Each structure stands twice: as C-alpha cells, then as structure tokens.
RODO-2510 file (C-alpha; in nm, 4 decimals, decimal comma):
residues 87
     n   res          X          Y          Z
     1     m    -4,0490    -2,0627     6,0126
     2     e    -4,2408    -2,3399     6,1733
     3     v    -4,5950    -2,4224     6,0625
     4     s    -4,8311    -2,6623     6,2353
     5     f    -5,1857    -2,7769     6,1756
     6     t    -5,4264    -3,0315     6,3134
     7     i    -5,5689    -3,3219     6,1154
     8     p    -5,8330    -3,5534     6,2597
     9     d    -5,6832    -3,8950     6,3360
    10     d    -5,9163    -4,0834     6,1022
    11     i    -5,8172    -3,8622     5,8079
    12     a    -5,4485    -3,8767     5,9003
    13     g    -5,4756    -4,2554     5,9052
    14     r    -5,6061    -4,2540     5,5487
    15     i    -5,3393    -4,0130     5,4288
    16     t    -5,0412    -4,2126     5,5554
    17     s    -4,9716    -4,5419     5,7230
    18     r    -4,6822    -4,3866     5,9199
    19     p    -4,7895    -4,0720     6,1091
    20     a    -4,4272    -3,9722     6,1649
    21     d    -4,3942    -3,9210     5,7879
    22     l    -4,6956    -3,6912     5,7616
    23     s    -4,4987    -3,3710     5,8232
    24     r    -4,2529    -3,4629     5,5478
    25     q    -4,5401    -3,5519     5,3124
    26     a    -4,7033    -3,2160     5,3771
    27     l    -4,3774    -3,0281     5,3181
    28     e    -4,3104    -3,2200     4,9960
    29     a    -4,6618    -3,1557     4,8660
    30     l    -4,6338    -2,7852     4,9440
    31     a    -4,2898    -2,7562     4,7858
    32     a    -4,3971    -2,9408     4,4703
    33     e    -4,7027    -2,7193     4,4288
    34     e    -4,5029    -2,4011     4,4835
    35     y    -4,2483    -2,5241     4,2264
    36     r    -4,5287    -2,5870     3,9746
    37     q    -4,6500    -2,2317     4,0302
    38     g    -4,3002    -2,0909     3,9816
    39     k    -4,2752    -1,9528     4,3349
    40     i    -3,9722    -2,1638     4,4250
    41     h    -3,6967    -2,3082     4,2091
    42     k    -3,4519    -2,5982     4,2084
    43     p    -3,1978    -2,4237     4,4367
    44     d    -3,4806    -2,3711     4,6864
    45     l    -3,5654    -2,7423     4,6738
    46     r    -3,1978    -2,8222     4,7314
    47     r    -3,2013    -2,6063     5,0460
    48     l    -3,5354    -2,7369     5,1735
    49     f    -3,4494    -3,1045     5,1432
    50     g    -3,0696    -3,1098     5,1481
    51     f    -3,0412    -3,2584     4,8008
    52     e    -2,6807    -3,2922     4,6907
    53     t    -2,7282    -3,3665     4,3217
    54     s    -2,9520    -3,2505     4,0414
    55     y    -3,0608    -3,6140     4,0032
    56     e    -3,2134    -3,6015     4,3505
    57     i    -3,3999    -3,2827     4,2634
    58     d    -3,5221    -3,4257     3,9336
    59     g    -3,6283    -3,7463     4,1098
    60     f    -3,8250    -3,5455     4,3643
    61     l    -3,9988    -3,3467     4,0899
    62     k    -4,0778    -3,6609     3,8913
    63     a    -4,2197    -3,8343     4,2006
    64     h    -4,4494    -3,5353     4,2525
    65     n    -4,5440    -3,4920     3,8849
    66     a    -4,3909    -3,1439     3,8848
    67     y    -4,2305    -3,0999     3,5462
    68     d    -4,0597    -2,8025     3,3911
    69     d    -4,2738    -2,6229     3,1356
    70     f    -4,0864    -2,5531     2,8158
    71     t    -4,2078    -2,3210     2,5441
    72     l    -4,2068    -2,4346     2,1830
    73     e    -3,9306    -2,1825     2,1201
    74     e    -3,7123    -2,3347     2,3944
    75     i    -3,7644    -2,6838     2,2543
    76     d    -3,6775    -2,5629     1,9033
    77     q    -3,3570    -2,4082     2,0393
    78     q    -3,2623    -2,7319     2,2112
    79     v    -3,3310    -2,9349     1,8965
    80     a    -3,1205    -2,6927     1,6894
    81     t    -2,8344    -2,7216     1,9390
    82     l    -2,8487    -3,1025     1,9325
    83     e    -2,8547    -3,1030     1,5528
    84     r    -2,5575    -2,8673     1,5432
    85     l    -2,3683    -3,1017     1,7751
    86     g    -2,4642    -3,4007     1,5586
    87     i    -2,6592    -3,5681     1,8345
***
C-alpha cells in the first residue's frame, strides 16, 4: 500500500533538513507508534525496514523510545532464571 500526504513547505523545513528523508521519517514514526500500541511486532519491523539482526531492530526501537513493556511477573521470572543459572 502506498500512502501520501501533503505538508506545507515551511513546516516540512522545520521537521527535517533533508526533504528526501521525510518519507522515511514518517514511516519510522508510524511504525514506532504502532509497535508501542502492540499493533505490529519485531518481525513486522524486520519486514518493513529490511533489518537483518535483532540488534538493528533493538537499535531502531531505542532510537524511537519504543521499549518493550514487561510485567512484574515477567521480570521476576527472568530474575529467577538468571539466579538459577548463577548469573
């Protein structure tokens, strides 16, 4: 699917110094927000952006302040696993 929209030049100039990058910026912002809302997941990000490693995905999420939400129960399970492994 292709999506297009119009932004006044003066606003576009404030959003980015390189207009050619504006489409990518918009796609990244949309993808990060949809990830935060749980509508897309890491495999979707891999497909959207062609990421080859989980480090690239994690770097993208970090750059967009989109972090995984863990429950207290999940954290407790991870701590218990680390303790069991002696880490």
